[in-house]
NURODO-728201 format. One record per residue (C-alpha): residue in three letters; x, y, z. Coordinates in steps of 0.2 Angstrom, whole numbers, plus 2048, in hexadecimal, padded with zeros to 3 digits. Example, Ala and Ser with C-alpha at 12.3 -4.5 7.8 and 13.67 -1.06 7.14 Angstrom:
BEGIN
ala83E7EA827ser8447FB824
# end
This chain:
BEGIN
met369642536pro36F63452Aleu376625532phe38261B527gly379622518val36761E51Eser35B629527ile356626539asp344620533gln34C613527tyr35860D534trp34960B541val33E602534val34C5F5530tyr3535F2541phe3455F654Ephe3345F5545pro32C5E554Dpro3265DD53Dser3375DD535arg33E5D5545leu3325C7544val33B5C0535glu34A5BB540cys3415B6550pro33B5A454Apro34C59F543gly3545A5553ile34859B55Eleu34B58C553leu35E58E554ala35D590567arg353580569ile35F57655Eval36E57C568leu365579579thr360567574gly37256356Earg36D56055Ctrp37956C554ile380567543gly39055D547trp39C56453Aleu399576540arg39C571552pro3AF574552phe3AD58654Bval39F58B557ala3A7583567ala3B9588564pro3BF595570ala3C35A6568pro3D65AB56Athr3DA5BB573pro3E85C7570leu3F15C1580gly3F15AF579gly3E35A8585ala3D15A3580val3C15AB583
# end
């Protein structure tokens, strides 16, 4: 059964195979530590902290 043009095996290897997931784990840990300690890059702060608008005009 193809899924978006790839086989189930290809999908599993790319998205769920543990060694391929290890590539994104250390950067995620590092980013979490940066955010928790408040050392986030200043010029990105308005884009990250801005509330997202909703269709009703409020903010999320």
